[in-house]
Residue, then its C-alpha position, 0 to 999 in steps of 0.5 A: m500500500a502506498a504511503s500517505k501523501s498527507r503532510a504536516s503543515t509548515t511555517e517558515n521563520k525569518d531565516g526561511d527555515l521550517a518551523d513547527s506549526p502548533n497544530e500540525s499532525p503526525e507526518i510520514k517519514t520522508r527521504l530525498l535522494v539527489g544527484e542520482g544519475n542512473f538511479s542504481f543507488t535508489r534501487v539497491l538502497l530500497e532493496k536493502h532497506h524497504f522503508k515500507n511506511e515512508e515516502i521516498v523521492a529520488t531525483e536527478l538534475k539531467k533529464d536524459y533518462q526521463k523518457f524511460y520512466v513515464k508510466p503507462e497510466d501517465s502517458g496514456e500508452d500501453e508501453h512507453g517507447c524507447d530507442t531500440e538502438a540506445p547505448e548499452n548503458h541506456e538499456k541498463v538504466k531503462n531496466c532499472l527504472n522499469e523495476l522502480k516503477s513498481i515501488s508504490n511509495l517511490t517518486l522519481q523526478f528529473g531536472i532537480d537541482a540539489t542547490k535549489l531544494d528550497t525552490h523545488y520543495k518550498g514548504r516540504r520537509f525531508h527527514r533524510i537527504y542523500f547525496n553521493f559523490p557531488c561533483t562539478p565539471d571543474m572540480y575546484h568549483t565543487a566546494e561552492m556547489v556543496e555549500k549551496f546544497f547545505i544552505s538549500a537543504r536547511k530550508v527543507q529540513r527541521r532540527g534533528h533531520q540529517i544529511l548523508l553525504t558520500l565522498v571519495c576517500r583515496l588510499g595512500n601511495e608512495e607520494t601521498t598518505a591516505e590522510e593527506h588525500r583525505i584532507y585534500w579532497h574533503g577539506l579543499i575539493y569538497g570543503i565540507v567543514k565550511a559547507s556544513q557550518a554555512g548550512g547549520y549542520r554538525l557532523i555526528k557520524k562517519r562510516r565506510f561506504s566502500d573499501s577496495t581493500n576489503n575483499e569480503d565486503p568491499h561496498r555497503y551497496g555493492r552487489m545485492i542478492s538480486g545481482n543489482k549493483y550500485r555504480h555512480e554516474c556523473t551528471d555531465s557524463l556516463h562515467s563515474c567519479y574517480y576513486t569511488g571504490d574507496a569512499r566514506q559517508y558523512v552523516f550531518e544533523k541540522v542544529e542551531r548555528f555553531e562552531y566546531n571545536e579546534a580539536d575536531i578540525v585538522y588543517s592541510e600542511e600549507d602556509r597558514d593563510c592558505r590552509y583549508p580545514c577538514f574533520n579530524e580523523d579521530m572523530d571517526t569512532s562509529s562502527d560500520t553499520d547498515d543503520e538507515s533510521 
């Protein structure tokens, strides 16, 4: 049975944040997935965690695959047409979206910009927002995009709601240690300390998302019993981000504005005026759990 679409009433405070209404009714838990690319993560997430009594909205910025998802009752056709000579990747996406059509509490949307969630979903709220491997064509603009995402997400979440952000976490090599890679990518390229503070979120958990060195369990959502597999796809191409075989998922909670303690932060080994902050690895104390509450 489909999850109820009824939602609690919402109001906004002077900052545009959602505020509780004194007369609001109980609400269905909602999850929003952004930047889904080929939607293979949506499929494996819902295969592993059914979220039967929740509402799921999975979205992607590009509209290339929208033609594969129109349901017969929406299109007025018995079967939605598709180019029979589509590339192999398109056929995989078509099969994935055909499977997702049968999930009654799932909605797929296209043309959704993760930095403009407050525009797309004004007045709505999402208890959990997932964003895997955010990236831009010029990777040095990625931090700006991530910050805009956090600021926008704040407008569609309440205090205590969470963002689950997955980032590449490269292994060390002869030239650069894993810790140096982590500080460079998470501190400079993604800029997650500054971004999370700008949105009013605090880090509450870090956990392994994928680990190429773990032969027994390399990926939390690698290959499911069904044979389905998550493969990241960039918005601007059919390719995956580099180094997604080793990744970490950061869990942030919306709070009042705050500052991290210096003990929580580590800096790059640059001149003081050029240093960029990253979260201290010592904060990573959570176990590798499949909890998706």
